Structures are given as C-alpha cells and as structure tokens.
C-alpha positions, 0 to 999 in steps of 0.5 A: 500499500505504501508503495502504491501511495508513493507512486501515486503521489510521484505521478501527481507531482510529475504531471506538473513538473515536466511541462517545460520552459520556453520560447523566443523568436530569436535564433539560438546563440549556440546550438547545445552540441558544441563543446559537449566533449571538451576537457574529459577528465580522469575518474577520481575522488572529488573531495580530494581535488582542487580547482573547479570541476563539474561532475555530471550524473544521470538522475532519471530516465523519462519516455514521452508518448507524445511530446506535443505538450512541449511546444503547444504554441506551434501547433505542430504534431507531437512524436514519441520522445526520450528524455533524460534527468541530469544533476550535478556536482560542482567542486570548488576550492571553497566548497561544493555545490550539488545542482538538482537532485533528480527523481527519487532514488526509490524508483530504482526499485521499480525497473518497469518505472511508473506512469505519470500524466495519464501514461503520457510519461514513463519514469525510471531511475537506472542509477541512484544519486547516492550510488553516484556520489559514493563512486566519486568519494563524496558523501551528499550530506557533506556538500556545502550548497544545494542549488535547485533549478526549481522544485518540481519532483524530477529536480528535487527528488533526492533533497533528503540526501543533502540535510546539511547543505545550505539551500540556494533557491529564488524566494518566489520558488521557496514560497511556492513549495514551503509557503502557506499556499504551496498547495495552490502551486501543486506542491505538497510539503509532505513529499519533501519533509526534510526540506524545511529543516535545511538552512536556506538562502532565498534569492531575489536575482542572480547569485555569485556562489563562490564570489569569483564569478565561476559559478553563478545562479542566474534568475530564469523565471517562467517555468515556475514562480522562481526557476533558475539556471546555472552559469559556470566558467570552466577553465578548460571546457569553457562557458556553460549554462545548465538549463534547469527547465528553461527548455527540455531538448534541442529541437524546442530550443531551436523552434522556440516552442512553449510547453503548455503548463509553464507558470508564466508563458510571457514571462517564459518568452522574455527569459528565452530572449534574455538567455539567448543574448546572455549566451552570446555575450558570454560565449557559453554553450547551453546544456540542456538537462533533459535532452537525451541526445545531447546527454549521450554526447557528455562525460558522466561521473566518475569522470568530469570536466574542468 
C-alpha cells in the first residue's frame, strides 16, 4: 500500500513538473552540441581535488509518448521522445555545490517504471544518485550548497540526501513549495519533509555562489514562480549554462516551442530572449538537462569536466 501511495503521489507531482519552459523568436546563440566532449577528466575522488570541476550524473529516465505538450504554441504534431534527468556536482576550492537531485532514488526498485500524466510519461531510475556520489568519494550530506533549478519532483527528488546543505533558491520558488499557499502551486510539503530544516538563502536575482564569478545562479523565471539556471566558467571546457527546465530538448530550443503548462508563458518568452542574448555575450553553450541525445555526448561521473 505504501508503494502504491508513493507512486501515486509522485505521478501527480510529475504531471506538472515536466511541462517545460520556453520560447523566443530569435535564433539560438549556440546549438547545445558544441563543446559537449571538451576537457574530459580522469575519474577520481572529487573531495580531494582542487580547482573547479563539474561532475555530471544520470538522475532519471523519462519516456514521453507524445511530446506535443512541450511545444503547444506551434500547433505541430508530437512524436515519441526519450528524455533524461541530469544533475550535477560542482567542486570549487571554497566548497561543493549540488545542482538538482533528480527523480527519487526509490524508483530504482521499480525497473518497469511508473506512469504519470495519464500514461503520457514513463519514469524510471537506472542509477541512484546516492551510488553515483559514492563512486566519486563524496558524501551528499557533506555538500556545502544545494542549488535547485526549481522544485518539481524530477529536480528535487533526492533533497533528503542533503540535510545539511544550504539551499540556494529564488524567494518565489521557496514560497511556492514551503509557504502557506504551496498546495495552490501543486506542491505538497509532505513529499519533501526534510527540506524545511535545511539552512536556506532565499535569492531575489542572480547569485555568485563562491564570489569569483565562476559559479553563478541566474534568475530565469517562467517555468515556475522562481525558476533558475546555473552559469559555469570552466577553465578548460569553457562557459556553460545548465538549463534547469528553461527548455527540455534541442529541437524545442531551436523552434522556440512553449510547453503547455509553464507557470507564466509571457515571462518564459522574455527569459528565453534574455538567455539567448546572455549566451552570445558570454560565448556560452547551453546544456539542456533533459536532452537525451545531448546527454549521450557528455562524459558522466566518475569522469568530470574542468
């Protein structure tokens, strides 16, 4: 019965969480495929390393039976699509930061997956987040900062692994998941019971995490009330923007499709335009966290980028 209830709760939450981000009318600055395989590192314990490094984890597997909902504004037919969940660990000389935590590890016990959104999605976890942190020699409860792009279940599914990390989140997002009106936003605090005890820094704009410009949270509203992305300046790999749910796959970024259930569609369009300008100005590449094809070109932990 508990398993059934958990699966039901997860399904209901994911119905909102995957309804993606954005659109704009300008041409993308760089296609996400560029620089994907740069600066591959040799596996090793992250905790012992110095300098800036980025570890990429597989944090969920999502099959979509019809992706038309991700580009509802285009009135184009949908197709079957395979999406991935991605989350990350940033290792900096001044500390560590997790970015997103993926679908709940408990789904690894259900290899057949669970259905969500009237069978539109099939959700699976093939590798647990806990095991991937273990492979690089880092205890999640030792991580200094926890940055969440937004609080949908496929991005906050394992926040319980990080009980001591300082949560870095936009003020509006925090209120939408832990405030008195959280249920109005489709969020139930009972689904993430440890989160309220985390130390928290509520943001009201961009935030330079370590104070040197190398790891910067970028306010990127539209998908949710307080959605954010993460900008990284990696010395060998170059500048990268981790998308959160700014967009879900490369085709949608290029076509500027607006998913059906974004919190604020007009704000989404503006954010996408601003993001495109930011990518151009900073010679940055967009890494789309749900893009299965792009993810397949990346080096995953225990390897790293630097």
